[in-house]
C-alpha positions in Angstrom: -10.4 34.2 -42.9 -10.3 36.5 -39.9 -9.1 33.6 -37.7 -6.2 32.9 -40.1 -5.2 36.6 -40.0 -5.3 36.7 -36.2 -3.3 33.4 -36.1 -0.7 34.8 -38.5 -0.3 38.0 -36.4 0.0 36.0 -33.3 2.7 33.8 -34.7 4.7 36.8 -36.0 4.4 38.6 -32.6 5.2 35.4 -30.7 8.4 34.8 -32.8 9.6 38.4 -33.0 9.0 39.8 -29.5 11.6 37.6 -27.7 14.2 38.8 -30.2 13.8 42.3 -28.7 16.0 41.3 -25.7 17.9 38.5 -27.2 19.2 40.7 -29.9 20.6 42.8 -27.2 22.4 39.9 -25.5 19.9 39.8 -22.6 18.3 36.6 -21.3 14.5 36.6 -21.8 11.9 33.9 -21.6 9.1 33.6 -24.1 6.4 36.2 -23.6 2.6 35.7 -24.2 0.6 38.0 -26.4 -0.8 41.0 -24.5 0.2 39.8 -21.0 3.9 39.4 -21.9 5.7 37.6 -19.0 3.1 38.6 -16.5 0.6 35.7 -16.9 1.6 34.2 -13.4 0.9 37.6 -11.8 -2.8 36.8 -12.1 -2.6 33.8 -9.7 0.6 34.5 -7.6 1.2 37.1 -5.0 3.4 40.0 -5.9 6.3 38.7 -3.8 6.1 35.2 -5.4 5.7 36.6 -8.9 8.9 38.6 -8.7 10.6 35.7 -6.9 9.9 33.5 -9.9 11.2 36.2 -12.3 14.3 36.7 -10.1 15.2 33.1 -10.0 14.5 32.3 -13.7 18.2 33.2 -14.5 21.6 33.7 -12.9 22.4 36.5 -15.3 22.9 40.0 -13.8 19.7 41.2 -15.5 16.6 39.6 -17.2 14.6 41.0 -20.1 10.8 40.7 -19.8 7.7 42.1 -21.3 5.6 43.8 -18.6 2.4 43.2 -20.5 3.2 44.8 -23.9 6.1 47.0 -22.7 9.8 45.8 -22.6 11.3 46.0 -19.2 14.7 45.1 -17.6 14.8 43.3 -14.2 18.1 43.9 -12.4 19.4 41.0 -10.3 22.8 42.3 -9.6 23.0 45.4 -7.3 26.5 46.2 -8.5 27.0 48.8 -11.2 28.7 46.6 -13.8 29.6 49.5 -16.2 31.4 51.3 -13.3 33.3 48.1 -12.5 34.4 47.7 -16.1 35.6 51.3 -16.3 37.5 50.9 -13.0 39.1 47.7 -14.1 40.5 49.3 -17.2 41.8 52.3 -15.3 43.4 50.2 -12.5 45.1 48.0 -15.2 46.7 51.2 -16.6 47.9 52.2 -13.2 49.5 48.8 -12.6 51.3 49.0 -15.9 52.4 52.6 -15.0 53.9 51.3 -11.7 55.9 48.6 -13.4 58.4 51.3 -14.4 58.8 52.5 -10.8 59.4 49.3 -8.9 61.9 49.4 -6.0 62.0 53.2 -6.0 60.4 55.9 -3.9 57.1 56.8 -5.4 55.0 59.9 -4.6 51.7 57.9 -4.6 49.2 60.7 -4.4 50.2 61.7 -8.0 49.7 58.0 -9.1 46.4 57.8 -7.3 45.3 61.1 -8.9 46.0 59.8 -12.4 43.8 56.8 -11.6 41.0 59.0 -10.3 41.3 61.2 -13.4 41.1 58.3 -15.7 38.0 56.8 -14.0 36.3 60.2 -13.7 36.9 61.1 -17.3 35.4 57.8 -18.5 32.5 57.4 -16.1 31.2 60.9 -16.0 32.2 62.2 -19.4 32.8 59.1 -21.5 36.3 60.3 -22.4 39.7 58.6 -22.6 42.1 60.7 -20.7 45.4 59.0 -21.6 46.8 60.5 -18.4 49.1 57.6 -17.6 50.5 57.8 -21.1 51.0 61.6 -21.0 52.1 61.8 -17.4 52.3 65.1 -15.5 52.1 67.0 -18.8 48.6 65.7 -19.5 46.1 68.5 -19.7 43.8 66.5 -17.4 46.5 66.3 -14.8 47.5 69.9 -15.1 43.9 71.1 -14.9 43.2 68.9 -11.9 46.2 70.3 -10.0 45.1 73.8 -10.8 41.5 73.1 -9.5 43.0 72.5 -6.1 45.8 75.1 -6.2 46.1 77.6 -3.3 45.1 80.5 -5.6 42.0 78.7 -6.8 41.0 77.8 -3.3 41.5 81.5 -2.3 39.1 82.6 -5.0 36.6 79.9 -4.0 36.9 81.2 -0.4 36.2 84.8 -1.5 33.2 83.7 -3.5 31.9 81.8 -0.4 32.4 84.6 2.0 31.2 87.4 -0.2 29.6 86.5 -3.6 29.1 90.2 -4.2 32.8 91.1 -3.8 33.7 88.1 -6.0 31.4 89.6 -8.7 32.7 93.2 -8.3 36.3 92.0 -8.7 35.2 90.0 -11.7 37.0 86.9 -10.4 36.8 83.5 -11.8 37.3 80.5 -9.5 39.8 78.9 -11.9 42.4 79.9 -14.4 41.4 80.6 -18.0 43.1 77.4 -19.2 41.3 75.3 -16.6 37.9 76.9 -17.4 38.4 76.1 -21.1 39.4 72.6 -20.3 36.3 71.9 -18.2 34.1 73.6 -20.7 35.6 71.6 -23.6 35.1 68.2 -21.9 31.6 69.0 -20.8 30.5 70.3 -24.1 32.3 67.6 -26.0 30.6 64.9 -24.0 27.2 66.5 -24.3 27.5 66.7 -28.1 28.7 63.1 -28.3 25.8 61.8 -26.3 23.0 63.6 -28.1 22.4 60.8 -30.5 22.7 58.0 -28.0 19.5 56.4 -26.8 18.5 56.6 -23.2 18.9 52.8 -22.9 22.5 53.0 -24.1 23.4 56.1 -22.1 25.3 55.3 -18.9 26.6 58.8 -18.3 23.6 60.1 -16.3 25.4 63.3 -15.4 26.0 64.2 -19.0 22.4 63.3 -19.9 21.3 65.8 -17.2 23.7 68.4 -18.5 22.3 68.1 -22.0 18.8 68.9 -20.6 20.3 71.9 -18.7 21.9 73.2 -21.9 18.6 72.9 -23.8 17.1 75.1 -21.0 19.7 77.8 -21.6 21.6 76.9 -18.4 24.8 76.3 -20.2 27.0 78.1 -17.6 25.4 76.1 -14.8 26.1 72.9 -16.7 29.8 73.7 -17.0 30.1 74.8 -13.3 28.5 71.5 -12.2 31.0 69.7 -14.3 33.8 71.5 -12.6 32.4 70.7 -9.1 32.0 67.0 -9.9 35.5 66.9 -11.4 37.1 68.5 -8.4 35.1 66.3 -5.9 35.6 63.1 -7.9 39.3 63.4 -8.6 40.9 64.7 -5.5 38.9 62.8 -2.9 39.4 59.4 -4.3 43.1 60.0 -4.9 43.7 61.3 -1.4 41.8 58.3 0.2 43.8 55.7 -1.8 47.1 57.3 -1.0 46.3 57.8 2.7 45.2 54.2 2.9 48.4 52.8 1.4 50.4 55.0 3.7 48.7 53.5 6.8 49.2 50.0 5.3 52.9 50.7 4.8 53.1 51.1 8.5 51.4 47.8 9.1 52.8 44.9 7.0 50.8 42.3 8.9 47.5 44.1 7.9 48.7 44.2 4.3 49.3 40.4 4.4 45.8 39.8 5.8 44.3 41.8 2.9 46.2 39.7 0.4 44.5 36.5 1.6 41.6 36.3 -0.9 40.8 32.8 0.3 39.6 34.1 3.7 35.9 34.9 3.9 36.8 37.8 6.2 39.0 39.6 3.7 36.2 41.6 2.1 34.9 42.8 5.5 38.5 43.7 6.5 39.0 45.7 3.3 35.8 47.7 3.9 36.9 48.3 7.5 40.4 49.5 6.4 38.8 52.0 4.0 36.2 53.1 6.6 39.0 53.8 9.1 41.0 55.7 6.4 38.0 57.9 5.7 37.5 58.4 9.4 41.1 59.5 10.0 41.5 61.4 6.8 38.0 62.7 5.7 38.4 64.2 2.2 36.4 67.3 3.3 37.6 68.5 6.6 34.6 70.9 6.8 31.0 70.3 5.5 29.0 73.5 4.8 25.3 74.0 4.3 23.0 76.9 4.0 19.4 77.2 5.3 17.1 77.6 2.4 14.1 78.4 4.6 13.5 79.5 8.2 13.7 76.5 10.5 14.2 75.3 14.0 16.4 72.7 15.5 15.2 70.0 17.9 16.8 72.1 20.7 14.4 74.9 19.9 17.0 77.1 18.3 15.5 79.1 15.4 17.6 79.7 12.3 16.8 82.2 9.6 16.9 81.6 5.9 20.5 82.2 4.6 22.2 81.1 7.8 25.4 79.1 7.1 25.9 75.8 8.9 29.4 74.4 9.4 30.1 70.8 10.4 33.8 70.3 11.2 34.0 66.6 10.0 37.8 66.3 10.7 37.4 67.6 14.3 34.5 65.3 15.0 36.4 62.3 13.6 39.4 63.2 15.9 37.4 63.9 19.0 38.7 61.5 21.7 35.3 61.6 23.4 33.8 60.1 20.3 36.7 58.0 19.0 39.2 56.8 21.6 42.8 57.3 20.6 41.7 59.1 17.4 45.2 59.2 15.9 45.5 55.4 16.0 44.5 53.5 12.8 42.1 50.9 14.1 40.0 49.2 11.4 36.8 47.7 12.8 36.2 50.4 15.4 32.6 51.6 16.0 31.4 54.6 14.1 28.6 56.4 16.1 25.6 57.4 14.1 25.9 61.0 13.0 29.6 61.2 13.9 31.0 59.6 10.7 30.9 62.0 7.9 33.4 61.3 5.1 30.7 61.6 2.4 28.4 64.0 4.3 25.1 62.8 5.5 21.4 62.9 4.7 19.8 63.7 1.4 22.8 65.7 0.3 25.3 63.0 0.8 28.1 62.7 -1.8 26.6 61.5 -5.1 30.0 59.9 -6.0 30.1 57.7 -2.9 29.4 54.4 -4.7 31.8 55.3 -7.5 34.5 56.1 -5.0 34.0 52.9 -3.1 34.1 50.8 -6.2 37.3 52.3 -7.4 39.0 52.2 -4.0 38.1 48.6 -3.3 39.2 47.4 -6.7 42.4 49.4 -6.7 43.5 48.2 -3.3 42.8 44.5 -4.1 44.8 44.7 -7.3 47.7 46.7 -5.8 48.1 44.5 -2.8 48.1 41.3 -4.9 51.1 42.6 -6.9 53.0 44.9 -4.7 54.3 45.4 -1.1 54.2 49.0 0.2 56.7 50.1 2.7 58.0 53.4 4.2 61.0 55.1 2.6 63.4 57.9 3.4 60.9 60.5 2.2 58.1 59.1 4.3 57.1 61.1 7.3 55.0 59.6 10.1 52.9 61.0 11.4 51.8 62.8 8.3 51.7 66.6 8.3 48.6 67.9 6.6 48.8 70.7 4.1 47.5 74.1 5.3 47.0 75.3 1.8 44.6 72.7 0.4 40.8 72.8 0.4 40.9 69.0 0.9 42.6 66.9 3.5 46.0 66.3 1.9 49.5 65.5 3.0 52.2 68.2 2.9 54.8 67.3 0.4 52.8 64.3 -0.9 52.8 60.7 0.2 56.0 58.8 -0.6 56.2 55.0 -0.5 58.5 52.3 -1.7 56.8 49.9 -4.1 58.2 46.4 -4.3 56.9 43.6 -6.5 55.8 40.5 -4.6 57.8 37.5 -5.9 55.8 34.3 -6.2 
C-alpha cells in the first residue's frame, strides 16, 4: 500500500514539475525527484555540469530544477526586454521621420523623443506617446525644463551651498515638473505592487517601492528625477552628435550600412566610442570623499572634500588624444582617460541601456536614411554655455533623405 502511494506521488510530481517552466514558455528538460536536473552534478565536474546545461538548448534561457527549487539559466548575455522596448521606440521614431524627409530637421529634439520613449517604458513601465503628442507632450516639456538654465542654476546653488538652497526654500525644478516626476514614479510604483518579482523587469521601480515602504518617499521621487535627467538627455545628445559627425563623412555612413561585412559591428562601436570621447555627456564628473583617505601620491584628503574630474578637458587633451578635435573612430583610449560614463564602482548605471538604444537606433536610421549637412548646420559645432550637459548651441540640424533602393 505504501509503495503504491509513493509511486503515485512520484508519477504526479514527475508529470507536473516540468510544466512549471513549460507553462511559462521556457525550455526545460525532465527533472528527477529530489535532485531535479542536478543528477549529473554528482559525477561531473562543476564546469562540465554547467557546460551540459548550457548546450542542452539554443534558447536564450533554460528552465531547470536546482534540486527541488526552480531556477532559470541565462544563455544570452543581452537584455532581451530592453531590446524589445528599444525596437518599439525606434520604430516610432522612424515613422515620425517619414513626415520630415528632404527637410532640415533639428535632430536633437527627435533623439530626445526617442530617449524619453525608451526611458518611460524601461524605467517606469509607461507609454509616453511623445511622438504622437510632439513638443506639447508633458514628457517632452518636463524633460526640457529639467535641463533649462534656471533649473541648472538652482542645482548649482544646491551643490555649492545646500544650506543656502534650504534657506531660500528653493526647489531644483518647477512645480509642474516636480508634479510630473512625482506622478510617474508613484504611478509606476502602484502599478507594480501586485506584480511578482519574476515578472517585474523594472528593477528601479521595485527598489523605489521598497524605499516608499521605508518612509523614504521623497528620496524615491528625487532618484526618479535624477535617472530621468541622466537617461533622457545623455542618450539624445550622443545620438544627435553621432549623426552630425556622420553627416560630415558620407563614406563612413556607407561603411556602417554594409551589414554583410563582419567588421560593421566593430565599426559601429568605434563610431559611438569616438562620439562619446569627443562629446562626453557630462563634461565634469564630481565626487565627494565620504571618509578621510589618501591618494597613492601620499596626498591626504578629509571627509567632505569635493573631487572634480574634467572629463571633456581630458578627452580633448592633445597629449592624451592626438588631434582631439578630429573624429577618428578606432583610436586608442588610454585606461583612466576615457570617462563618458564615469568610472569605477559608481559608473553610470544606465550605460548598457544607452548602448543598446544607440546601437539599434543608428543601425535602423542608417539603413533607411542618408544624413547630410544643411544650411542650418554649423561645423565645427558651438557648445551651449547654458547647459549642464554637453549640448550644441541652437541644436543639431541635418537634412534627412530616404535611401532609394
